[in-house]
C-alpha positions as CSV (number, residue, x, y, z in Angstrom):
1,M,-9.6,-47.4,-18.2
2,K,-12.6,-46.9,-20.3
3,P,-12.0,-45.4,-23.7
4,K,-14.2,-42.4,-23.0
5,T,-12.2,-41.7,-19.8
6,M,-8.9,-41.9,-21.7
7,Q,-10.3,-39.6,-24.4
8,Q,-11.2,-37.0,-21.7
9,I,-7.7,-37.4,-20.1
10,R,-6.1,-36.8,-23.5
11,R,-8.2,-33.8,-24.1
12,Y,-7.3,-32.2,-20.7
13,H,-3.6,-33.1,-21.3
14,L,-3.8,-31.4,-24.7
15,Y,-5.4,-28.2,-23.4
16,V,-3.2,-27.9,-20.3
17,G,-0.1,-28.6,-22.4
18,M,-1.0,-26.1,-25.1
19,F,-1.8,-23.3,-22.6
20,L,1.4,-23.8,-20.7
21,A,3.8,-24.7,-23.6
22,P,5.0,-21.1,-24.2
23,A,5.8,-20.5,-20.5
24,I,7.4,-23.9,-20.2
25,I,9.6,-23.2,-23.2
26,L,10.6,-19.7,-21.8
27,F,11.4,-20.9,-18.3
28,S,13.2,-24.1,-19.6
29,L,15.4,-22.0,-21.9
30,S,16.1,-19.3,-19.4
31,G,16.8,-21.9,-16.7
32,A,19.2,-23.7,-19.1
33,L,21.1,-20.5,-19.8
34,Q,21.3,-19.7,-16.1
35,T,22.8,-23.1,-15.4
36,F,26.1,-21.7,-16.8
37,R,25.4,-18.2,-15.5
38,L,25.3,-16.8,-19.1
39,Q,23.2,-13.8,-17.8
40,E,26.3,-12.7,-15.9
41,E,29.4,-11.1,-17.3
42,K,31.6,-13.7,-15.7
43,G,29.6,-16.5,-17.1
44,Y,29.3,-15.1,-20.6
45,G,32.8,-13.8,-20.8
46,G,31.8,-10.3,-21.5
47,T,28.6,-8.3,-21.6
48,P,25.8,-10.8,-22.1
49,P,23.3,-10.2,-24.9
50,T,20.2,-8.3,-23.8
51,W,17.8,-11.2,-24.6
52,I,19.7,-13.4,-22.1
53,V,19.5,-10.8,-19.4
54,W,15.8,-10.2,-20.2
55,M,15.0,-13.9,-19.9
56,A,17.0,-14.3,-16.6
57,S,15.3,-11.3,-15.1
58,V,11.9,-12.7,-15.9
59,H,12.9,-16.1,-14.6
60,K,14.7,-15.0,-11.4
61,D,13.1,-11.6,-10.5
62,D,9.6,-11.9,-11.8
63,A,10.1,-8.6,-13.7
64,L,11.7,-7.1,-16.7
65,P,15.2,-5.6,-16.5
66,R,15.5,-1.8,-16.5
67,I,16.9,-0.4,-19.7
68,K,19.2,2.5,-19.1
69,A,18.8,5.6,-21.2
70,P,21.9,6.4,-23.3
71,A,24.0,9.3,-22.1
72,P,23.3,12.6,-24.0
73,E,25.8,13.4,-26.8
74,G,28.9,15.1,-25.6
75,E,28.7,13.6,-22.2
76,H,30.8,10.6,-21.5
77,A,29.2,8.3,-19.0
78,E,31.5,6.1,-16.9
79,A,31.3,2.5,-17.6
80,P,28.6,1.1,-15.4
81,K,29.5,-1.6,-12.9
82,P,27.8,-4.9,-13.5
83,A,24.8,-5.2,-11.4
84,K,21.8,-7.3,-11.0
85,P,19.0,-6.2,-13.4
86,K,16.3,-4.2,-11.8
87,P,12.7,-4.3,-12.6
88,A,11.6,-2.2,-15.6
89,G,9.4,0.8,-15.3
90,P,8.0,2.4,-12.2
91,P,8.4,0.4,-9.0
92,R,5.7,-2.1,-8.4
93,K,4.1,-2.8,-5.1
94,S,4.2,-6.5,-5.7
95,A,5.0,-9.1,-8.3
96,L,2.2,-11.1,-6.8
97,P,0.1,-11.6,-10.0
98,F,3.1,-13.0,-11.9
99,K,4.1,-15.1,-8.9
100,I,0.6,-16.6,-8.9
101,F,0.9,-17.3,-12.6
102,A,4.3,-19.0,-11.9
103,V,2.7,-21.2,-9.2
104,L,-0.2,-22.1,-11.5
105,L,2.3,-22.9,-14.2
106,S,4.0,-25.3,-11.8
107,I,0.8,-26.9,-10.8
108,G,-0.3,-27.2,-14.5
109,L,3.0,-28.7,-15.5
110,I,2.7,-31.3,-12.7
111,I,-0.9,-32.1,-13.8
112,S,0.2,-32.3,-17.5
113,A,3.1,-34.6,-16.6
114,V,0.9,-36.9,-14.5
115,L,-1.7,-37.0,-17.3
116,G,1.0,-37.8,-19.8
117,I,2.3,-40.6,-17.5
118,V,-1.3,-42.0,-17.2
119,I,-1.7,-41.9,-21.0
120,A,1.7,-43.6,-21.6
121,L,1.0,-46.3,-19.0
122,N,-2.5,-47.0,-20.3
123,S,-1.2,-48.2,-23.7
124,R,-0.2,-51.8,-23.7
125,V,2.2,-51.3,-26.6
126,T,4.3,-48.6,-24.8
127,R,3.8,-49.6,-21.1
128,R,7.1,-51.4,-20.6
129,P,9.3,-48.9,-22.3
130,S,7.4,-46.1,-20.6
131,I,8.0,-47.7,-17.2
132,V,11.7,-48.1,-18.0
133,A,11.9,-44.4,-19.2
134,L,10.1,-43.2,-16.1
135,I,12.4,-45.1,-13.7
136,A,15.4,-43.9,-15.6
137,G,14.1,-40.3,-15.4
138,V,14.1,-40.6,-11.6
139,V,17.4,-42.6,-11.2
140,V,19.7,-40.8,-13.7
141,P,19.4,-37.3,-12.3
142,I,19.9,-38.6,-8.7
143,L,23.0,-40.4,-9.8
144,L,24.3,-37.4,-11.7
145,L,24.0,-35.3,-8.5
146,Y,26.5,-37.6,-6.8
147,L,29.1,-37.6,-9.5
């Protein structure tokens, strides 16, 4: 590729990556926590921390969990049964704007990954190790699914 084309690809990769990085980190971390069901009492081994429940709710439900108001003094509330977190605030008609953002995040992540592959494969110094890493990145997860 021409150096000017590679410069443009690197610039697009930089901007797409920087814009999506916070959401990628959030969804990656919350997805990793959910792998072991740490947002659930049975997965955590007790009441999970609020931040884990919050992240899981954003990841799974496209909404913030509702925060229950504490019982007034003198009144003893029964222990609540564990339940799936419900969206915070007044009921929303639709989580469509957030879902659109999530789809755009997915598309942007795919674009950023493809641009990163193009950048890696364009360099003669890193081409062979990049090809090996790319093939391993496809084969290893597939093999692990069959273990």
